[in-house]
BATOR-123838 format. One record per residue (C-alpha): x, y, z; chain. Coordinates in steps of 0.25 Angstrom, whole numbers, padded with zeros to 4 digits. Each point is the difference from the previous one (the first is absolute). Example, Ala and Ser with C-alpha at 12.3 -4.5 7.8 and 13.67 -1.06 7.14 Angstrom:
BEGIN
<<0049, -0018, 0031>, A>
<<0006, 0014, -0002>, A>
//
This chain:
BEGIN
<<0027, 0085, 0053>, A>
<<-0012, -0010, 0001>, A>
<<-0009, 0012, 0008>, A>
<<0004, 0009, -0012>, A>
<<-0005, -0011, -0010>, A>
<<-0011, -0002, 0007>, A>
<<-0005, 0011, 0003>, A>
<<0005, 0003, -0018>, A>
<<-0011, -0013, -0001>, A>
<<-0011, 0007, 0009>, A>
<<0000, 0014, -0009>, A>
<<-0003, -0006, -0011>, A>
<<-0010, -0010, 0007>, A>
<<-0012, -0003, -0013>, A>
<<-0011, 0008, 0002>, A>
<<-0009, -0007, -0006>, A>
<<-0008, -0012, 0005>, A>
<<0004, -0013, -0001>, A>
<<0000, -0008, -0012>, A>
<<-0001, -0014, 0005>, A>
<<-0014, 0004, -0005>, A>
<<0002, 0006, -0012>, A>
<<0000, -0013, -0006>, A>
<<-0010, -0003, -0014>, A>
<<0003, -0012, 0001>, A>
<<0015, -0008, 0003>, A>
<<0011, 0000, -0011>, A>
<<0002, -0014, -0005>, A>
<<0011, -0011, 0003>, A>
<<0006, -0004, -0011>, A>
<<0013, -0008, -0002>, A>
<<0012, 0010, -0007>, A>
<<-0001, -0007, -0013>, A>
<<-0005, 0012, -0010>, A>
<<-0009, -0010, -0010>, A>
<<-0009, -0003, 0009>, A>
<<-0014, 0011, -0002>, A>
<<-0003, 0011, 0006>, A>
<<0013, 0008, -0005>, A>
<<0001, 0010, 0013>, A>
<<-0001, 0011, -0006>, A>
<<-0001, 0016, 0004>, A>
<<-0013, -0001, -0002>, A>
<<-0001, -0014, 0006>, A>
<<0006, 0003, 0013>, A>
<<-0006, 0011, 0001>, A>
<<-0014, -0005, 0004>, A>
<<0004, -0006, 0013>, A>
<<0003, 0011, 0012>, A>
<<-0008, 0011, -0007>, A>
<<0005, 0015, 0005>, A>
<<-0005, 0013, -0004>, A>
<<0007, 0012, -0005>, A>
<<-0001, 0006, 0012>, A>
<<0005, -0011, 0008>, A>
<<0013, -0004, -0011>, A>
<<0004, 0017, 0005>, A>
<<-0003, -0002, 0014>, A>
<<0010, -0013, 0001>, A>
<<0009, 0006, -0011>, A>
<<0003, 0012, 0010>, A>
<<0001, -0008, 0012>, A>
<<0011, -0009, -0008>, A>
<<0007, 0012, -0003>, A>
<<-0001, 0005, 0015>, A>
<<0007, -0011, 0002>, A>
<<0011, 0000, -0009>, A>
<<0002, 0015, 0001>, A>
<<0004, -0003, 0015>, A>
<<0011, -0011, 0000>, A>
<<0013, -0002, -0002>, A>
<<0006, -0007, -0012>, A>
<<0011, -0005, 0006>, A>
<<0004, -0007, 0015>, A>
<<0003, 0013, 0009>, A>
<<0013, -0001, 0006>, A>
<<-0004, -0003, 0013>, A>
<<-0007, -0014, -0004>, A>
<<0012, -0010, 0000>, A>
<<-0003, -0011, -0009>, A>
<<0010, -0010, 0001>, A>
<<0004, -0015, -0008>, A>
<<-0007, -0011, -0007>, A>
<<-0011, -0008, 0008>, A>
<<-0012, -0007, -0001>, A>
<<-0012, 0005, 0006>, A>
<<-0015, -0006, 0005>, A>
<<-0011, 0007, 0005>, A>
<<-0003, -0011, 0012>, A>
<<-0010, 0003, 0012>, A>
<<-0012, -0010, 0005>, A>
<<0001, -0014, -0010>, A>
<<0011, 0004, -0007>, A>
<<0013, 0000, 0009>, A>
<<-0004, -0015, -0001>, A>
<<0002, 0002, -0015>, A>
<<0011, 0007, 0001>, A>
<<0009, -0008, 0007>, A>
<<-0004, -0011, -0009>, A>
<<0005, 0008, -0011>, A>
<<0013, 0005, 0006>, A>
<<0003, -0014, 0005>, A>
<<0001, -0002, -0015>, A>
<<0008, 0012, -0004>, A>
<<0011, -0005, 0011>, A>
<<-0002, -0013, -0005>, A>
<<0003, 0004, -0014>, A>
<<0014, 0008, 0005>, A>
<<-0005, 0013, -0002>, A>
<<0007, 0009, 0009>, A>
<<-0008, 0015, 0000>, A>
<<-0006, 0004, 0012>, A>
<<-0016, -0001, 0001>, A>
<<-0011, 0009, 0007>, A>
<<-0015, -0003, 0001>, A>
<<-0008, 0014, 0003>, A>
<<-0010, -0005, 0011>, A>
<<-0012, 0011, -0001>, A>
<<-0005, -0001, 0016>, A>
<<0002, -0004, 0014>, A>
<<-0010, -0011, -0002>, A>
<<0006, -0006, -0011>, A>
<<0017, 0001, 0008>, A>
<<0004, -0015, 0004>, A>
<<0009, 0002, 0011>, A>
<<0008, -0013, -0002>, A>
<<-0002, 0002, -0015>, A>
<<0008, 0015, 0000>, A>
<<0009, -0003, 0012>, A>
<<0006, -0015, -0003>, A>
<<-0003, -0007, -0014>, A>
<<0000, 0011, -0010>, A>
<<0012, 0006, 0004>, A>
<<0008, -0015, 0001>, A>
<<-0003, 0001, -0015>, A>
<<0004, 0016, -0003>, A>
<<-0014, 0004, 0002>, A>
<<-0005, 0010, 0008>, A>
<<-0014, 0005, 0001>, A>
<<-0004, 0015, -0003>, A>
<<-0011, 0006, 0010>, A>
<<-0008, 0010, -0011>, A>
<<-0004, 0009, 0010>, A>
<<0013, 0002, 0006>, A>
<<0004, 0004, -0014>, A>
<<-0012, 0010, -0002>, A>
<<-0001, 0005, 0012>, A>
<<-0013, 0000, 0008>, A>
<<-0007, 0011, -0006>, A>
<<0001, -0006, -0013>, A>
<<-0006, -0013, 0004>, A>
<<-0010, 0004, 0008>, A>
<<-0006, 0009, -0014>, A>
<<0001, -0012, -0010>, A>
<<-0006, -0011, 0002>, A>
<<0009, -0011, -0010>, A>
<<-0004, -0016, -0004>, A>
<<0002, -0009, -0006>, A>
<<0006, 0003, -0017>, A>
<<0005, 0014, 0007>, A>
<<0010, -0006, 0009>, A>
<<0010, -0003, -0012>, A>
<<0004, 0014, -0003>, A>
<<0001, 0003, 0014>, A>
<<0010, -0010, 0000>, A>
<<0009, 0004, -0011>, A>
<<0000, 0015, 0005>, A>
<<0001, -0003, 0015>, A>
<<0012, -0012, -0002>, A>
<<0015, 0005, 0000>, A>
<<0005, -0005, -0011>, A>
<<0001, 0007, -0013>, A>
<<0000, -0010, -0011>, A>
<<-0011, -0010, 0005>, A>
<<-0006, -0014, -0004>, A>
<<-0016, 0001, 0006>, A>
<<-0006, -0013, 0000>, A>
<<-0013, -0003, 0007>, A>
<<0001, -0010, 0012>, A>
<<-0005, -0014, -0010>, A>
<<0010, 0002, -0008>, A>
<<0011, -0009, 0000>, A>
<<0012, 0001, -0007>, A>
<<0005, -0012, -0007>, A>
<<0014, 0005, -0005>, A>
<<0008, 0010, 0007>, A>
<<-0004, 0014, -0004>, A>
<<0012, 0008, 0004>, A>
<<0006, 0003, -0014>, A>
<<-0012, 0007, -0005>, A>
<<0005, 0012, 0006>, A>
<<0016, -0002, -0007>, A>
<<-0009, -0001, -0013>, A>
<<-0009, 0004, -0014>, A>
<<-0012, 0001, 0000>, A>
<<0002, 0008, 0015>, A>
<<0014, 0009, -0001>, A>
<<-0004, 0008, -0012>, A>
<<-0017, 0001, 0002>, A>
<<-0001, -0001, 0017>, A>
<<-0014, -0005, 0000>, A>
<<-0003, -0013, -0005>, A>
<<-0015, -0008, 0001>, A>
<<-0006, -0012, -0002>, A>
<<-0012, -0003, -0010>, A>
<<-0012, -0005, 0006>, A>
<<-0011, -0008, -0008>, A>
<<-0008, 0012, -0004>, A>
<<-0003, 0009, -0010>, A>
<<0003, 0015, 0003>, A>
<<-0014, 0007, 0004>, A>
<<0003, 0016, 0004>, A>
<<-0010, 0007, -0002>, A>
<<0002, 0011, -0012>, A>
<<-0004, 0010, 0012>, A>
<<0013, -0004, 0008>, A>
<<0009, 0005, -0013>, A>
<<-0009, 0014, 0000>, A>
<<-0001, 0002, 0016>, A>
<<0018, -0004, -0001>, A>
<<0001, 0011, -0012>, A>
<<0006, -0013, -0008>, A>
<<-0002, 0006, -0016>, A>
<<-0003, -0016, -0007>, A>
<<0006, 0002, -0013>, A>
<<0001, -0011, -0012>, A>
<<0001, -0015, -0001>, A>
<<0014, -0003, 0003>, A>
<<-0002, -0016, 0007>, A>
<<-0009, -0011, -0006>, A>
<<-0006, -0009, 0011>, A>
<<0009, -0008, 0012>, A>
<<0006, -0011, -0005>, A>
<<0014, -0006, 0004>, A>
<<0012, 0003, -0005>, A>
<<-0011, 0006, -0013>, A>
<<0006, 0006, -0014>, A>
<<-0011, 0007, -0006>, A>
<<0004, 0003, -0014>, A>
<<-0004, 0017, -0002>, A>
<<-0008, -0002, -0011>, A>
<<-0011, -0011, 0009>, A>
<<-0013, 0011, 0005>, A>
<<0006, 0009, -0008>, A>
<<-0015, 0004, -0003>, A>
<<-0002, 0000, 0015>, A>
<<0010, 0011, 0001>, A>
<<-0008, 0009, -0008>, A>
<<-0011, -0002, 0008>, A>
<<0001, 0003, 0017>, A>
<<-0015, -0007, 0002>, A>
<<0004, -0014, -0004>, A>
<<0013, 0001, 0009>, A>
<<0002, -0006, 0012>, A>
<<0003, 0012, 0010>, A>
<<0010, -0008, 0007>, A>
<<0007, 0000, -0015>, A>
<<0003, 0013, 0000>, A>
<<0011, 0008, 0001>, A>
<<-0002, 0008, 0016>, A>
<<-0007, -0012, 0005>, A>
<<0005, -0009, 0009>, A>
<<0001, -0013, -0007>, A>
<<-0004, -0013, 0001>, A>
<<-0002, -0008, 0007>, A>
<<-0003, 0002, 0017>, A>
<<0011, 0000, 0009>, A>
<<0001, -0013, 0010>, A>
<<0004, 0008, 0013>, A>
<<0005, -0013, 0009>, A>
<<0015, 0005, -0006>, A>
<<0005, 0013, -0004>, A>
<<0012, 0006, -0002>, A>
<<0003, 0014, 0002>, A>
<<0012, 0011, 0003>, A>
<<-0007, 0012, 0009>, A>
<<0012, 0007, -0005>, A>
<<-0004, 0000, -0013>, A>
<<-0013, -0001, 0001>, A>
<<-0005, 0007, 0013>, A>
<<-0011, 0010, -0007>, A>
<<-0006, -0010, -0006>, A>
<<0000, -0008, 0014>, A>
<<-0008, 0013, 0006>, A>
<<-0009, -0003, -0010>, A>
<<-0003, -0013, 0002>, A>
<<-0003, 0004, 0015>, A>
<<-0008, 0009, -0007>, A>
<<-0009, -0009, -0006>, A>
<<0000, -0011, 0009>, A>
<<-0005, 0013, 0012>, A>
<<-0011, 0000, -0008>, A>
<<0000, -0013, -0006>, A>
<<-0013, -0007, 0005>, A>
<<-0012, 0013, -0003>, A>
<<0011, 0006, -0015>, A>
<<0012, -0005, -0003>, A>
<<-0006, -0015, 0001>, A>
<<-0011, 0001, -0008>, A>
<<0006, 0008, -0010>, A>
<<0013, -0009, -0005>, A>
<<-0008, -0013, 0001>, A>
<<-0014, 0002, 0001>, A>
<<-0005, -0011, 0006>, A>
<<0008, -0009, -0006>, A>
<<0006, -0011, 0006>, A>
<<0011, 0002, 0010>, A>
<<-0003, 0014, 0001>, A>
<<0012, 0007, 0010>, A>
<<0012, 0006, 0001>, A>
<<0006, -0009, -0012>, A>
<<-0002, 0011, -0011>, A>
<<0003, 0013, 0009>, A>
<<0015, -0005, -0002>, A>
<<0001, 0002, -0016>, A>
<<-0011, 0012, 0000>, A>
<<0007, 0009, 0010>, A>
<<0013, -0005, -0008>, A>
<<-0006, 0004, -0015>, A>
<<-0006, 0014, 0006>, A>
<<0014, 0003, 0006>, A>
<<0008, -0003, -0012>, A>
<<0008, -0014, 0008>, A>
<<0006, -0009, -0006>, A>
<<-0005, -0015, 0000>, A>
<<0002, -0014, -0005>, A>
<<-0013, -0009, -0002>, A>
<<0005, -0015, 0003>, A>
<<-0006, -0005, -0015>, A>
<<-0001, -0015, 0005>, A>
<<-0014, -0004, 0003>, A>
<<-0003, -0002, 0015>, A>
<<-0001, -0015, 0001>, A>
<<-0009, -0009, 0010>, A>
<<0001, -0012, 0007>, A>
<<-0010, -0010, 0006>, A>
<<-0004, -0014, 0000>, A>
<<-0011, -0009, -0004>, A>
<<-0011, 0002, 0008>, A>
<<-0008, -0013, -0004>, A>
<<0000, 0004, -0015>, A>
<<-0002, 0014, 0004>, A>
<<0015, 0010, -0001>, A>
<<0000, 0008, 0014>, A>
<<0011, 0010, -0002>, A>
<<0006, 0003, 0013>, A>
<<0011, 0010, -0005>, A>
<<0006, 0011, -0011>, A>
<<0015, -0004, -0006>, A>
<<0009, 0012, -0003>, A>
<<0010, 0002, -0009>, A>
<<0015, 0002, 0002>, A>
<<0000, 0015, -0006>, A>
<<0016, 0001, -0004>, A>
<<-0001, -0014, -0010>, A>
<<-0016, 0008, -0004>, A>
<<0009, 0014, -0004>, A>
<<0011, -0010, -0008>, A>
<<-0013, -0004, -0008>, A>
<<-0006, 0011, -0002>, A>
<<0011, 0008, -0006>, A>
<<0002, -0013, -0007>, A>
<<-0013, 0004, -0005>, A>
<<0002, 0014, -0003>, A>
<<0011, -0002, -0008>, A>
<<-0010, -0009, -0010>, A>
<<-0008, 0011, 0000>, A>
<<0011, 0011, -0006>, A>
<<-0001, -0011, -0010>, A>
<<-0004, 0004, -0015>, A>
<<-0010, -0011, -0002>, A>
<<-0011, -0003, -0013>, A>
<<-0010, -0006, 0009>, A>
<<-0012, 0006, 0003>, A>
<<-0002, -0012, 0013>, A>
<<0001, 0001, 0013>, A>
<<0014, -0005, 0002>, A>
<<0000, -0005, 0017>, A>
<<0016, -0006, 0004>, A>
<<-0003, -0013, 0009>, A>
<<0007, 0003, 0012>, A>
<<0009, -0009, 0007>, A>
<<-0005, -0005, 0013>, A>
<<0004, 0009, 0011>, A>
<<0003, -0001, 0013>, A>
<<-0012, 0000, 0012>, A>
<<0006, 0010, 0010>, A>
<<-0014, 0001, 0008>, A>
<<-0010, -0009, 0005>, A>
<<-0011, 0008, 0005>, A>
<<-0011, -0009, 0007>, A>
<<-0011, 0008, 0001>, A>
<<-0011, -0009, 0003>, A>
<<0001, -0009, 0009>, A>
<<0008, 0007, 0010>, A>
<<0014, -0006, 0004>, A>
<<-0008, -0002, 0014>, A>
<<-0001, -0013, 0005>, A>
<<-0011, 0001, 0011>, A>
<<-0009, 0006, -0011>, A>
<<0005, -0009, -0008>, A>
<<-0004, -0011, 0009>, A>
<<-0014, 0006, 0007>, A>
<<-0004, 0002, -0017>, A>
<<0006, -0013, -0002>, A>
<<0006, 0007, -0013>, A>
<<0011, -0010, -0002>, A>
<<-0009, -0011, -0004>, A>
<<-0008, -0003, -0013>, A>
<<-0016, -0003, -0003>, A>
<<0003, -0014, 0002>, A>
<<0008, 0004, 0015>, A>
<<0013, -0004, -0004>, A>
<<0012, 0008, -0001>, A>
<<0004, 0009, -0010>, A>
<<0014, 0007, -0003>, A>
<<-0005, 0016, 0000>, A>
<<0011, 0005, -0012>, A>
<<-0002, -0015, -0008>, A>
<<0012, -0003, -0003>, A>
<<0012, -0005, 0009>, A>
<<0013, 0008, -0007>, A>
<<-0003, 0017, -0003>, A>
<<0014, 0004, -0003>, A>
<<0009, -0013, 0003>, A>
<<-0007, -0002, 0015>, A>
<<-0011, -0005, 0006>, A>
<<-0003, 0014, 0005>, A>
<<-0014, -0003, 0007>, A>
<<0006, -0010, 0010>, A>
<<0011, 0009, 0002>, A>
<<-0012, 0009, 0005>, A>
<<-0007, -0008, 0007>, A>
<<0015, -0007, 0006>, A>
<<0000, 0014, 0006>, A>
<<-0014, 0001, 0004>, A>
<<0005, -0012, 0011>, A>
<<0013, 0008, 0003>, A>
<<-0008, 0012, 0005>, A>
<<-0011, -0005, 0006>, A>
<<0003, -0016, 0005>, A>
<<0016, 0004, 0004>, A>
<<0002, 0016, 0002>, A>
<<-0015, 0000, 0006>, A>
<<-0004, 0011, -0006>, A>
<<-0013, 0007, 0003>, A>
<<-0008, 0010, -0009>, A>
<<-0014, 0005, 0000>, A>
<<-0002, -0007, -0015>, A>
<<-0002, -0013, 0006>, A>
<<-0012, 0007, 0008>, A>
<<0002, -0012, 0013>, A>
<<0002, -0012, -0007>, A>
<<0011, -0009, 0009>, A>
<<0015, -0002, -0003>, A>
<<-0003, -0014, 0000>, A>
<<-0013, 0000, -0009>, A>
<<0009, 0009, -0010>, A>
<<0011, -0008, 0001>, A>
<<-0008, -0015, -0003>, A>
<<-0006, 0008, -0012>, A>
<<0013, 0003, -0003>, A>
<<0008, -0013, -0001>, A>
<<-0011, -0005, -0006>, A>
<<-0002, 0008, -0014>, A>
<<0018, -0001, 0001>, A>
<<-0001, -0016, 0000>, A>
<<-0009, 0003, -0013>, A>
<<0008, 0009, -0007>, A>
<<0011, -0009, 0002>, A>
<<-0008, -0012, -0005>, A>
<<-0003, 0011, -0015>, A>
//
């Protein structure tokens, strides 16, 4: 099967030079608050990646060729079953995935786990044959799934592994987590209720406004219409009278408030839920976008703005294929610490989509009520449960944290990575450090991620940080 899909990808290879150097300039990165200027209108977003009519037509042809040559549903010989949690592992990410999996099991998660191992160099024997299996987790070796021919023909790296992890895993329904993403509460219930059941695709927001080029919609042959949204607000309700003038003049309407466009805000793909049975075509199209991502589709979808990569390929593919999706409304939060008067962010926090869905439906009911007010009504949402702490910078690698002095502030004093000792009723940071100590000092786990730092040196650092955390 994968041989056929990659044949279709090869057949639909773009015939024009890379767009990575077609920038007149890079699109500015702005927060999702639409009141900030400039408005990201069609004309505004057209001035960054520059395409000629010939280039648009050529890419359009390639895009159509791929869609024509791939199946709309899962072929009978591809047996996906059940629900599970998937990580893109390999190299330094194996250790991070282990910490995330340990958190899952400590919280009572019973779902099986699969970790994608991209190359032979990324495979760590002890982890894959002993440690991971003890937590009902197994390694999937990518060349074994794709076959040697595909592996030799296509060079994958970085962000491209996430879509491959989804398609290569054995599960039909998936929660995809970045290796550095730590669950705070047991996520198993997400598979059994809305919004996942009714939508089949759930995404979480990034900080930034969407910067997709209008040329992407030309290439994908997506027709954009009138204004149907009024910016990104958490559970924001807008009276139909607001912005009526804008609706008449599409030149003044933000592109991603228009019918057919991908809604704001941009996506943070450190976590994603998808049902392969209902969203198979969408996943294949996302694979196509990622296969030619760095040269073509990442520039079109992000135009050089913050966080360019796979993150916006999922909703772009969903919009093109008419697949249902649910975007979590609750805005991404931040954890960090005070570094001598300066806030230093370390992690993103994402909320419970089940509670979010409930709040969004309350907001929808309010929207349907008649109102004479011409002002924006905004529901003040309840504080939602924190579901994930995406510890993206710096990574939770004790060897690198010690080497780079990342656990010390400007005054050489230890600090809390997350800035507080209570996340959903317990000290998450202390638990993580105790998990590290268990693996390194008790089980004597060795991994390439530690870059040769010895167990004794690591355990001394772990003990000191744990004592500090217990005292604060």
